[in-house]
CHARMM-style PDB file with segment names, atoms N, HN, CA, C and O in Angstrom:
ATOM      1  N   MET     1      79.418 -80.952 179.444  1.00  0.00      PROA
ATOM      2  CA  MET     1      79.570 -82.297 180.267  1.00  0.00      PROA
ATOM      3  C   MET     1      79.795 -83.401 179.159  1.00  0.00      PROA
ATOM      4  O   MET     1      79.147 -83.463 178.114  1.00  0.00      PROA
ATOM      5  N   ASP     2      80.735 -84.202 179.509  1.00  0.00      PROA
ATOM      6  HN  ASP     2      81.261 -84.151 180.358  1.00  0.00      PROA
ATOM      7  CA  ASP     2      81.066 -85.143 178.355  1.00  0.00      PROA
ATOM      8  C   ASP     2      80.347 -86.579 178.542  1.00  0.00      PROA
ATOM      9  O   ASP     2      80.703 -87.522 177.835  1.00  0.00      PROA
ATOM     10  N   GLY     3      79.328 -86.726 179.507  1.00  0.00      PROA
ATOM     11  HN  GLY     3      79.038 -85.960 180.082  1.00  0.00      PROA
ATOM     12  CA  GLY     3      78.475 -87.767 179.557  1.00  0.00      PROA
ATOM     13  C   GLY     3      79.158 -88.837 180.553  1.00  0.00      PROA
ATOM     14  O   GLY     3      78.541 -89.869 180.816  1.00  0.00      PROA
ATOM     15  N   ARG     4      80.333 -88.612 181.063  1.00  0.00      PROA
ATOM     16  HN  ARG     4      80.834 -87.773 180.849  1.00  0.00      PROA
ATOM     17  CA  ARG     4      80.847 -89.481 182.033  1.00  0.00      PROA
ATOM     18  C   ARG     4      80.499 -89.299 183.502  1.00  0.00      PROA
ATOM     19  O   ARG     4      80.267 -88.152 183.885  1.00  0.00      PROA
ATOM     20  N   PRO     5      80.442 -90.255 184.319  1.00  0.00      PROA
ATOM     21  CA  PRO     5      79.940 -89.952 185.744  1.00  0.00      PROA
ATOM     22  C   PRO     5      80.966 -89.028 186.469  1.00  0.00      PROA
ATOM     23  O   PRO     5      82.155 -89.122 186.163  1.00  0.00      PROA
ATOM     24  N   GLN     6      80.620 -88.278 187.268  1.00  0.00      PROA
ATOM     25  HN  GLN     6      79.654 -88.202 187.516  1.00  0.00      PROA
ATOM     26  CA  GLN     6      81.361 -87.218 188.064  1.00  0.00      PROA
ATOM     27  C   GLN     6      81.359 -87.898 189.449  1.00  0.00      PROA
ATOM     28  O   GLN     6      80.327 -87.966 190.117  1.00  0.00      PROA
ATOM     29  N   LEU     7      82.523 -88.392 189.857  1.00  0.00      PROA
ATOM     30  HN  LEU     7      83.361 -88.337 189.315  1.00  0.00      PROA
ATOM     31  CA  LEU     7      82.474 -89.087 191.181  1.00  0.00      PROA
ATOM     32  C   LEU     7      82.567 -88.004 192.403  1.00  0.00      PROA
ATOM     33  O   LEU     7      83.368 -87.072 192.467  1.00  0.00      PROA
ATOM     34  N   LEU     8      81.664 -88.311 193.258  1.00  0.00      PROA
ATOM     35  HN  LEU     8      81.013 -89.069 193.206  1.00  0.00      PROA
ATOM     36  CA  LEU     8      81.591 -87.284 194.293  1.00  0.00      PROA
ATOM     37  C   LEU     8      82.141 -87.881 195.594  1.00  0.00      PROA
ATOM     38  O   LEU     8      82.746 -87.223 196.441  1.00  0.00      PROA
ATOM     39  N   GLU     9      81.849 -89.305 195.678  1.00  0.00      PROA
ATOM     40  HN  GLU     9      81.358 -89.840 194.990  1.00  0.00      PROA
ATOM     41  CA  GLU     9      82.399 -90.026 196.982  1.00  0.00      PROA
ATOM     42  C   GLU     9      82.576 -91.271 196.584  1.00  0.00      PROA
ATOM     43  O   GLU     9      81.989 -91.739 195.607  1.00  0.00      PROA
ATOM     44  N   GLY    10      83.503 -91.997 197.395  1.00  0.00      PROA
ATOM     45  HN  GLY    10      83.979 -91.618 198.189  1.00  0.00      PROA
ATOM     46  CA  GLY    10      83.772 -93.494 197.137  1.00  0.00      PROA
ATOM     47  C   GLY    10      84.581 -93.816 195.864  1.00  0.00      PROA
ATOM     48  O   GLY    10      85.295 -92.944 195.369  1.00  0.00      PROA
ATOM     49  N   GLU    11      84.485 -95.053 195.320  1.00  0.00      PROA
ATOM     50  HN  GLU    11      83.905 -95.761 195.723  1.00  0.00      PROA
ATOM     51  CA  GLU    11      85.183 -95.473 194.252  1.00  0.00      PROA
ATOM     52  C   GLU    11      84.212 -95.810 193.125  1.00  0.00      PROA
ATOM     53  O   GLU    11      83.218 -96.494 193.372  1.00  0.00      PROA
ATOM     54  N   TRP    12      84.442 -95.391 191.988  1.00  0.00      PROA
ATOM     55  HN  TRP    12      85.250 -94.836 191.787  1.00  0.00      PROA
ATOM     56  CA  TRP    12      83.614 -95.657 190.753  1.00  0.00      PROA
ATOM     57  C   TRP    12      84.114 -96.908 190.098  1.00  0.00      PROA
ATOM     58  O   TRP    12      85.339 -97.006 190.016  1.00  0.00      PROA
ATOM     59  N   HSD    13      83.328 -97.958 189.580  1.00  0.00      PROA
ATOM     60  HN  HSD    13      82.333 -97.879 189.647  1.00  0.00      PROA
ATOM     61  CA  HSD    13      84.131 -99.156 188.997  1.00  0.00      PROA
ATOM     62  C   HSD    13      84.019 -99.070 187.587  1.00  0.00      PROA
ATOM     63  O   HSD    13      84.351-100.068 186.947  1.00  0.00      PROA
ATOM     64  N   GLY    14      83.575 -97.973 186.923  1.00  0.00      PROA
ATOM     65  HN  GLY    14      83.305 -97.163 187.442  1.00  0.00      PROA
ATOM     66  CA  GLY    14      83.578 -97.962 185.552  1.00  0.00      PROA
ATOM     67  C   GLY    14      82.824 -96.854 184.910  1.00  0.00      PROA
ATOM     68  O   GLY    14      82.581 -95.907 185.658  1.00  0.00      PROA
ATOM     69  N   ASP    15      82.369 -96.761 183.583  1.00  0.00      PROA
ATOM     70  HN  ASP    15      82.567 -97.530 182.976  1.00  0.00      PROA
ATOM     71  CA  ASP    15      81.543 -95.712 182.962  1.00  0.00      PROA
ATOM     72  C   ASP    15      80.434 -96.225 182.318  1.00  0.00      PROA
ATOM     73  O   ASP    15      79.953 -95.619 181.360  1.00  0.00      PROA
ATOM     74  N   ARG    16      79.903 -97.401 182.773  1.00  0.00      PROA
ATOM     75  HN  ARG    16      80.294 -97.893 183.551  1.00  0.00      PROA
ATOM     76  CA  ARG    16      78.560 -97.756 182.231  1.00  0.00      PROA
ATOM     77  C   ARG    16      77.734 -98.385 183.471  1.00  0.00      PROA
ATOM     78  O   ARG    16      78.209 -98.953 184.454  1.00  0.00      PROA
ATOM     79  N   THR    17      76.511 -98.162 183.200  1.00  0.00      PROA
ATOM     80  HN  THR    17      76.126 -97.700 182.401  1.00  0.00      PROA
ATOM     81  CA  THR    17      75.601 -98.754 184.146  1.00  0.00      PROA
ATOM     82  C   THR    17      74.517 -99.482 183.342  1.00  0.00      PROA
ATOM     83  O   THR    17      74.107 -98.807 182.398  1.00  0.00      PROA
ATOM     84  N   VAL    18      74.005-100.569 183.464  1.00  0.00      PROA
ATOM     85  HN  VAL    18      74.339-101.118 184.231  1.00  0.00      PROA
ATOM     86  CA  VAL    18      73.105-101.297 182.732  1.00  0.00      PROA
ATOM     87  C   VAL    18      71.910-101.634 183.660  1.00  0.00      PROA
ATOM     88  O   VAL    18      72.051-102.243 184.720  1.00  0.00      PROA
ATOM     89  N   VAL    19      70.654-101.167 183.153  1.00  0.00      PROA
ATOM     90  HN  VAL    19      70.539-100.672 182.291  1.00  0.00      PROA
ATOM     91  CA  VAL    19      69.465-101.388 184.103  1.00  0.00      PROA
ATOM     92  C   VAL    19      68.640-102.324 183.175  1.00  0.00      PROA
ATOM     93  O   VAL    19      68.497-102.097 181.974  1.00  0.00      PROA
ATOM     94  N   LEU    20      68.106-103.399 183.828  1.00  0.00      PROA
ATOM     95  HN  LEU    20      68.222-103.583 184.804  1.00  0.00      PROA
ATOM     96  CA  LEU    20      67.220-104.295 183.063  1.00  0.00      PROA
ATOM     97  C   LEU    20      65.922-104.205 183.969  1.00  0.00      PROA
ATOM     98  O   LEU    20      65.985-104.344 185.191  1.00  0.00      PROA
ATOM     99  N   GLU    21      64.811-103.976 183.326  1.00  0.00      PROA
ATOM    100  HN  GLU    21      64.760-103.862 182.334  1.00  0.00      PROA
ATOM    101  CA  GLU    21      63.594-103.886 184.024  1.00  0.00      PROA
ATOM    102  C   GLU    21      62.752-105.232 183.842  1.00  0.00      PROA
ATOM    103  O   GLU    21      62.638-105.837 182.775  1.00  0.00      PROA
ATOM    104  N   CYS    22      62.179-105.600 185.065  1.00  0.00      PROA
ATOM    105  HN  CYS    22      62.271-105.109 185.931  1.00  0.00      PROA
ATOM    106  CA  CYS    22      61.525-106.918 185.138  1.00  0.00      PROA
ATOM    107  C   CYS    22      60.154-106.663 185.713  1.00  0.00      PROA
ATOM    108  O   CYS    22      59.943-105.556 186.208  1.00  0.00      PROA
ATOM    109  N   GLU    23      59.246-107.532 185.698  1.00  0.00      PROA
ATOM    110  HN  GLU    23      59.418-108.431 185.296  1.00  0.00      PROA
ATOM    111  CA  GLU    23      58.078-107.170 186.069  1.00  0.00      PROA
ATOM    112  C   GLU    23      57.938-107.288 187.628  1.00  0.00      PROA
ATOM    113  O   GLU    23      57.106-106.686 188.308  1.00  0.00      PROA
ATOM    114  N   SER    24      58.974-108.241 188.118  1.00  0.00      PROA
ATOM    115  HN  SER    24      59.650-108.730 187.566  1.00  0.00      PROA
ATOM    116  CA  SER    24      58.838-108.378 189.667  1.00  0.00      PROA
ATOM    117  C   SER    24      60.303-108.669 190.132  1.00  0.00      PROA
ATOM    118  O   SER    24      61.212-108.899 189.335  1.00  0.00      PROA
ATOM    119  N   VAL    25      60.449-108.639 191.459  1.00  0.00      PROA
ATOM    120  HN  VAL    25      59.710-108.452 192.106  1.00  0.00      PROA
ATOM    121  CA  VAL    25      61.772-109.408 192.021  1.00  0.00      PROA
ATOM    122  C   VAL    25      61.902-110.893 191.531  1.00  0.00      PROA
ATOM    123  O   VAL    25      62.956-111.373 191.114  1.00  0.00      PROA
ATOM    124  N   GLU    26      60.722-111.559 191.628  1.00  0.00      PROA
ATOM    125  HN  GLU    26      59.865-111.169 191.967  1.00  0.00      PROA
ATOM    126  CA  GLU    26      60.787-112.915 191.191  1.00  0.00      PROA
ATOM    127  C   GLU    26      61.079-113.061 189.928  1.00  0.00      PROA
ATOM    128  O   GLU    26      61.844-113.980 189.638  1.00  0.00      PROA
ATOM    129  N   ALA    27      60.568-112.234 188.905  1.00  0.00      PROA
ATOM    130  HN  ALA    27      59.947-111.487 189.141  1.00  0.00      PROA
ATOM    131  CA  ALA    27      60.957-112.564 187.587  1.00  0.00      PROA
ATOM    132  C   ALA    27      62.494-112.147 187.307  1.00  0.00      PROA
ATOM    133  O   ALA    27      63.175-112.759 186.484  1.00  0.00      PROA
ATOM    134  N   ALA    28      62.888-111.266 187.912  1.00  0.00      PROA
ATOM    135  HN  ALA    28      62.335-110.768 188.580  1.00  0.00      PROA
ATOM    136  CA  ALA    28      64.452-110.843 187.832  1.00  0.00      PROA
ATOM    137  C   ALA    28      65.200-111.962 188.264  1.00  0.00      PROA
ATOM    138  O   ALA    28      66.121-112.377 187.561  1.00  0.00      PROA
ATOM    139  N   ARG    29      64.841-112.627 189.598  1.00  0.00      PROA
ATOM    140  HN  ARG    29      64.093-112.289 190.169  1.00  0.00      PROA
ATOM    141  CA  ARG    29      65.641-113.869 190.095  1.00  0.00      PROA
ATOM    142  C   ARG    29      65.493-114.950 189.063  1.00  0.00      PROA
ATOM    143  O   ARG    29      66.500-115.616 188.822  1.00  0.00      PROA
ATOM    144  N   ALA    30      64.297-115.240 188.370  1.00  0.00      PROA
ATOM    145  HN  ALA    30      63.479-114.699 188.566  1.00  0.00      PROA
ATOM    146  CA  ALA    30      64.187-116.322 187.636  1.00  0.00      PROA
ATOM    147  C   ALA    30      64.948-116.144 186.332  1.00  0.00      PROA
ATOM    148  O   ALA    30      65.354-117.129 185.715  1.00  0.00      PROA
ATOM    149  N   TRP    31      65.157-114.855 185.886  1.00  0.00      PROA
ATOM    150  HN  TRP    31      64.827-114.055 186.387  1.00  0.00      PROA
ATOM    151  CA  TRP    31      66.059-114.559 184.584  1.00  0.00      PROA
ATOM    152  C   TRP    31      67.366-114.846 184.929  1.00  0.00      PROA
ATOM    153  O   TRP    31      68.068-115.546 184.199  1.00  0.00      PROA
ATOM    154  N   TYR    32      67.839-114.286 186.167  1.00  0.00      PROA
ATOM    155  HN  TYR    32      67.268-113.717 186.760  1.00  0.00      PROA
ATOM    156  CA  TYR    32      69.311-114.372 186.650  1.00  0.00      PROA
ATOM    157  C   TYR    32      69.653-115.936 186.786  1.00  0.00      PROA
ATOM    158  O   TYR    32      70.718-116.434 186.423  1.00  0.00      PROA
ATOM    159  N   GLU    33      68.679-116.564 187.312  1.00  0.00      PROA
ATOM    160  HN  GLU    33      67.814-116.159 187.607  1.00  0.00      PROA
ATOM    161  CA  GLU    33      68.942-118.232 187.569  1.00  0.00      PROA
ATOM    162  C   GLU    33      68.655-119.088 186.419  1.00  0.00      PROA
ATOM    163  O   GLU    33      68.849-120.304 186.433  1.00  0.00      PROA
ATOM    164  N   SER    34      68.185-118.430 185.413  1.00  0.00      PROA
ATOM    165  HN  SER    34      68.028-117.443 185.402  1.00  0.00      PROA
ATOM    166  CA  SER    34      67.810-119.358 184.266  1.00  0.00      PROA
ATOM    167  C   SER    34      68.979-120.071 183.623  1.00  0.00      PROA
ATOM    168  O   SER    34      70.122-119.620 183.561  1.00  0.00      PROA
ATOM    169  N   GLU    35      68.518-121.363 183.099  1.00  0.00      PROA
ATOM    170  HN  GLU    35      67.589-121.729 183.150  1.00  0.00      PROA
ATOM    171  CA  GLU    35      69.563-121.990 182.415  1.00  0.00      PROA
ATOM    172  C   GLU    35      70.291-121.302 181.315  1.00  0.00      PROA
ATOM    173  O   GLU    35      71.496-121.508 181.174  1.00  0.00      PROA
ATOM    174  N   ALA    36      69.562-120.401 180.431  1.00  0.00      PROA
ATOM    175  HN  ALA    36      68.583-120.234 180.546  1.00  0.00      PROA
ATOM    176  CA  ALA    36      70.365-119.605 179.475  1.00  0.00      PROA
ATOM    177  C   ALA    36      71.137-118.618 179.864  1.00  0.00      PROA
ATOM    178  O   ALA    36      72.141-118.338 179.210  1.00  0.00      PROA
ATOM    179  N   TYR    37      70.810-117.967 180.935  1.00  0.00      PROA
ATOM    180  HN  TYR    37      69.994-118.195 181.466  1.00  0.00      PROA
ATOM    181  CA  TYR    37      71.647-116.918 181.347  1.00  0.00      PROA
ATOM    182  C   TYR    37      72.886-117.606 182.143  1.00  0.00      PROA
ATOM    183  O   TYR    37      74.019-117.131 182.075  1.00  0.00      PROA
ATOM    184  N   GLU    38      72.578-118.754 182.897  1.00  0.00      PROA
ATOM    185  HN  GLU    38      71.657-119.140 182.952  1.00  0.00      PROA
ATOM    186  CA  GLU    38      73.657-119.585 183.429  1.00  0.00      PROA
ATOM    187  C   GLU    38      74.788-119.914 182.556  1.00  0.00      PROA
ATOM    188  O   GLU    38      75.927-120.087 182.990  1.00  0.00      PROA
ATOM    189  N   ARG    39      74.457-119.998 181.305  1.00  0.00      PROA
ATOM    190  HN  ARG    39      73.531-119.857 180.953  1.00  0.00      PROA
ATOM    191  CA  ARG    39      75.391-120.390 180.182  1.00  0.00      PROA
ATOM    192  C   ARG    39      76.196-119.274 179.775  1.00  0.00      PROA
ATOM    193  O   ARG    39      77.395-119.437 179.548  1.00  0.00      PROA
ATOM    194  N   ALA    40      75.542-117.954 179.643  1.00  0.00      PROA
ATOM    195  HN  ALA    40      74.568-117.822 179.828  1.00  0.00      PROA
ATOM    196  CA  ALA    40      76.105-116.806 179.086  1.00  0.00      PROA
ATOM    197  C   ALA    40      76.913-116.049 180.382  1.00  0.00      PROA
ATOM    198  O   ALA    40      77.838-115.278 180.128  1.00  0.00      PROA
ATOM    199  N   LYS    41      76.567-116.278 181.573  1.00  0.00      PROA
ATOM    200  HN  LYS    41      75.815-116.904 181.780  1.00  0.00      PROA
ATOM    201  CA  LYS    41      77.082-115.488 182.588  1.00  0.00      PROA
ATOM    202  C   LYS    41      78.599-115.633 182.782  1.00  0.00      PROA
ATOM    203  O   LYS    41      79.193-114.672 183.269  1.00  0.00      PROA
ATOM    204  N   PRO    42      79.353-116.851 182.417  1.00  0.00      PROA
ATOM    205  CA  PRO    42      80.737-116.933 182.470  1.00  0.00      PROA
ATOM    206  C   PRO    42      81.355-116.050 181.415  1.00  0.00      PROA
ATOM    207  O   PRO    42      82.402-115.433 181.613  1.00  0.00      PROA
ATOM    208  N   LEU    43      80.679-116.010 180.293  1.00  0.00      PROA
ATOM    209  HN  LEU    43      79.829-116.512 180.132  1.00  0.00      PROA
ATOM    210  CA  LEU    43      81.407-115.019 179.159  1.00  0.00      PROA
ATOM    211  C   LEU    43      81.398-113.695 179.634  1.00  0.00      PROA
ATOM    212  O   LEU    43      82.409-113.005 179.504  1.00  0.00      PROA
ATOM    213  N   ARG    44      80.214-113.180 180.256  1.00  0.00      PROA
ATOM    214  HN  ARG    44      79.392-113.740 180.362  1.00  0.00      PROA
ATOM    215  CA  ARG    44      80.263-111.722 180.859  1.00  0.00      PROA
ATOM    216  C   ARG    44      81.248-111.570 181.950  1.00  0.00      PROA
ATOM    217  O   ARG    44      81.922-110.544 182.037  1.00  0.00      PROA
ATOM    218  N   GLN    45      81.363-112.581 182.815  1.00  0.00      PROA
ATOM    219  HN  GLN    45      80.815-113.415 182.744  1.00  0.00      PROA
ATOM    220  CA  GLN    45      82.327-112.438 184.091  1.00  0.00      PROA
ATOM    221  C   GLN    45      83.634-112.515 183.595  1.00  0.00      PROA
ATOM    222  O   GLN    45      84.478-111.995 184.325  1.00  0.00      PROA
ATOM    223  N   ALA    46      84.102-113.107 182.377  1.00  0.00      PROA
ATOM    224  HN  ALA    46      83.417-113.529 181.784  1.00  0.00      PROA
ATOM    225  CA  ALA    46      85.361-113.097 181.754  1.00  0.00      PROA
ATOM    226  C   ALA    46      85.744-111.848 181.238  1.00  0.00      PROA
ATOM    227  O   ALA    46      86.902-111.432 181.239  1.00  0.00      PROA
ATOM    228  N   ALA    47      84.677-111.201 180.759  1.00  0.00      PROA
ATOM    229  HN  ALA    47      83.736-111.539 180.758  1.00  0.00      PROA
ATOM    230  CA  ALA    47      85.111-109.890 180.009  1.00  0.00      PROA
ATOM    231  C   ALA    47      84.938-108.751 180.850  1.00  0.00      PROA
ATOM    232  O   ALA    47      85.442-107.707 180.436  1.00  0.00      PROA
ATOM    233  N   THR    48      84.350-108.725 181.914  1.00  0.00      PROA
ATOM    234  HN  THR    48      83.941-109.573 182.251  1.00  0.00      PROA
ATOM    235  CA  THR    48      84.187-107.493 182.587  1.00  0.00      PROA
ATOM    236  C   THR    48      84.292-107.671 184.184  1.00  0.00      PROA
ATOM    237  O   THR    48      84.103-108.785 184.673  1.00  0.00      PROA
ATOM    238  N   ASP    49      84.568-106.656 184.917  1.00  0.00      PROA
ATOM    239  HN  ASP    49      84.721-105.751 184.520  1.00  0.00      PROA
ATOM    240  CA  ASP    49      84.299-106.716 186.303  1.00  0.00      PROA
ATOM    241  C   ASP    49      82.974-105.937 186.564  1.00  0.00      PROA
ATOM    242  O   ASP    49      82.721-104.821 186.110  1.00  0.00      PROA
ATOM    243  N   THR    50      82.098-106.751 187.429  1.00  0.00      PROA
ATOM    244  HN  THR    50      82.303-107.657 187.798  1.00  0.00      PROA
ATOM    245  CA  THR    50      80.703-106.058 187.468  1.00  0.00      PROA
ATOM    246  C   THR    50      80.133-106.423 188.770  1.00  0.00      PROA
ATOM    247  O   THR    50      80.524-107.388 189.427  1.00  0.00      PROA
ATOM    248  N   ASN    51      79.127-105.565 189.146  1.00  0.00      PROA
ATOM    249  HN  ASN    51      78.809-104.782 188.612  1.00  0.00      PROA
ATOM    250  CA  ASN    51      78.209-105.886 190.362  1.00  0.00      PROA
ATOM    251  C   ASN    51      76.914-106.039 189.767  1.00  0.00      PROA
ATOM    252  O   ASN    51      76.605-105.424 188.746  1.00  0.00      PROA
ATOM    253  N   ALA    52      76.045-106.933 190.433  1.00  0.00      PROA
ATOM    254  HN  ALA    52      76.296-107.433 191.262  1.00  0.00      PROA
ATOM    255  CA  ALA    52      74.644-107.304 189.942  1.00  0.00      PROA
ATOM    256  C   ALA    52      73.915-107.154 191.158  1.00  0.00      PROA
ATOM    257  O   ALA    52      74.338-107.647 192.204  1.00  0.00      PROA
ATOM    258  N   VAL    53      72.741-106.443 191.093  1.00  0.00      PROA
ATOM    259  HN  VAL    53      72.398-106.042 190.243  1.00  0.00      PROA
ATOM    260  CA  VAL    53      71.994-106.277 192.154  1.00  0.00      PROA
ATOM    261  C   VAL    53      70.546-106.218 191.703  1.00  0.00      PROA
ATOM    262  O   VAL    53      70.256-105.793 190.585  1.00  0.00      PROA
ATOM    263  N   ILE    54      69.609-106.659 192.599  1.00  0.00      PROA
ATOM    264  HN  ILE    54      69.845-107.005 193.507  1.00  0.00      PROA
ATOM    265  CA  ILE    54      68.017-106.463 192.334  1.00  0.00      PROA
ATOM    266  C   ILE    54      67.459-105.412 193.267  1.00  0.00      PROA
ATOM    267  O   ILE    54      67.535-105.568 194.485  1.00  0.00      PROA
ATOM    268  N   ILE    55      66.925-104.392 192.748  1.00  0.00      PROA
ATOM    269  HN  ILE    55      66.864-104.265 191.758  1.00  0.00      PROA
ATOM    270  CA  ILE    55      66.224-103.431 193.427  1.00  0.00      PROA
ATOM    271  C   ILE    55      64.836-103.300 193.171  1.00  0.00      PROA
ATOM    272  O   ILE    55      64.432-102.905 192.078  1.00  0.00      PROA
ATOM    273  N   ALA    56      64.070-103.607 194.112  1.00  0.00      PROA
ATOM    274  HN  ALA    56      64.398-103.928 195.001  1.00  0.00      PROA
ATOM    275  CA  ALA    56      62.592-103.590 194.013  1.00  0.00      PROA
ATOM    276  C   ALA    56      62.052-102.157 194.120  1.00  0.00      PROA
ATOM    277  O   ALA    56      62.422-101.403 195.019  1.00  0.00      PROA
ATOM    278  N   GLY    57      61.141-101.795 193.150  1.00  0.00      PROA
ATOM    279  HN  GLY    57      60.841-102.408 192.419  1.00  0.00      PROA
ATOM    280  CA  GLY    57      60.532-100.470 193.024  1.00  0.00      PROA
ATOM    281  C   GLY    57      61.350 -99.462 192.593  1.00  0.00      PROA
ATOM    282  O   GLY    57      61.013 -98.312 192.875  1.00  0.00      PROA
ATOM    283  N   PHE    58      62.517 -99.676 191.869  1.00  0.00      PROA
ATOM    284  HN  PHE    58      62.791-100.611 191.640  1.00  0.00      PROA
ATOM    285  CA  PHE    58      63.267 -98.685 191.375  1.00  0.00      PROA
ATOM    286  C   PHE    58      62.585 -97.915 190.316  1.00  0.00      PROA
ATOM    287  O   PHE    58      61.966 -98.530 189.448  1.00  0.00      PROA
ATOM    288  N   GLU    59      62.644 -96.567 190.306  1.00  0.00      PROA
ATOM    289  HN  GLU    59      63.147 -96.067 191.012  1.00  0.00      PROA
ATOM    290  CA  GLU    59      61.992 -95.718 189.281  1.00  0.00      PROA
ATOM    291  C   GLU    59      63.043 -94.806 188.802  1.00  0.00      PROA
ATOM    292  O   GLU    59      63.568 -93.982 189.550  1.00  0.00      PROA
ATOM    293  N   PRO    60      63.424 -94.977 187.290  1.00  0.00      PROA
ATOM    294  CA  PRO    60      64.444 -94.246 186.880  1.00  0.00      PROA
ATOM    295  C   PRO    60      63.930 -92.761 186.861  1.00  0.00      PROA
ATOM    296  O   PRO    60      62.764 -92.371 186.791  1.00  0.00      PROA
ATOM    297  N   SER    61      65.114 -92.016 186.943  1.00  0.00      PROA
ATOM    298  HN  SER    61      66.061 -92.333 187.001  1.00  0.00      PROA
ATOM    299  CA  SER    61      64.816 -90.451 186.616  1.00  0.00      PROA
ATOM    300  C   SER    61      64.281 -90.107 185.370  1.00  0.00      PROA
ATOM    301  O   SER    61      64.601 -90.771 184.384  1.00  0.00      PROA
ATOM    302  N   SER    62      63.461 -89.099 185.270  1.00  0.00      PROA
ATOM    303  HN  SER    62      63.202 -88.560 186.071  1.00  0.00      PROA
ATOM    304  CA  SER    62      62.765 -88.595 183.992  1.00  0.00      PROA
ATOM    305  C   SER    62      63.465 -87.375 183.664  1.00  0.00      PROA
ATOM    306  O   SER    62      62.882 -86.553 182.958  1.00  0.00      PROA
ATOM    307  N   ARG    63      64.614 -87.147 184.071  1.00  0.00      PROA
ATOM    308  HN  ARG    63      65.088 -87.815 184.645  1.00  0.00      PROA
ATOM    309  CA  ARG    63      65.258 -85.802 183.551  1.00  0.00      PROA
ATOM    310  C   ARG    63      65.491 -85.871 182.205  1.00  0.00      PROA
ATOM    311  O   ARG    63      65.385 -84.780 181.645  1.00  0.00      PROA
ATOM    312  N   GLY    64      65.779 -86.814 181.492  1.00  0.00      PROA
ATOM    313  HN  GLY    64      65.865 -87.700 181.947  1.00  0.00      PROA
ATOM    314  CA  GLY    64      66.113 -87.132 180.070  1.00  0.00      PROA
ATOM    315  C   GLY    64      64.939 -86.979 179.127  1.00  0.00      PROA
ATOM    316  O   GLY    64      65.070 -86.644 177.949  1.00  0.00      PROA
ATOM    317  N   ALA    65      63.745 -87.255 179.736  1.00  0.00      PROA
ATOM    318  HN  ALA    65      63.639 -87.528 180.692  1.00  0.00      PROA
ATOM    319  CA  ALA    65      62.512 -87.332 178.980  1.00  0.00      PROA
ATOM    320  C   ALA    65      61.968 -85.919 178.665  1.00  0.00      PROA
ATOM    321  OT1 ALA    65      60.923 -85.788 178.027  1.00  0.00      PROA
TER     322      ALA     65
END
C-alpha cells in the first residue's frame, strides 16, 4: 500500500488529514476563535480547500502503535 486513502464511498477531498488534540471542546473552540488564529486562517483558506470539525471524545486508532 502506498499510504494514500482508498476511497470506498463518497468523494475524497484530498490526501491529508490533520488532527489537532485539545483538552476539551471549549478549548478547541477557543483556539479556533482566537485572535492569533483569526489572523492565520485567511492564509490557510487561500492556500487549501478544507473542512474543519470539532469531534468530542474522538480516540485515534492505535493500529500504528
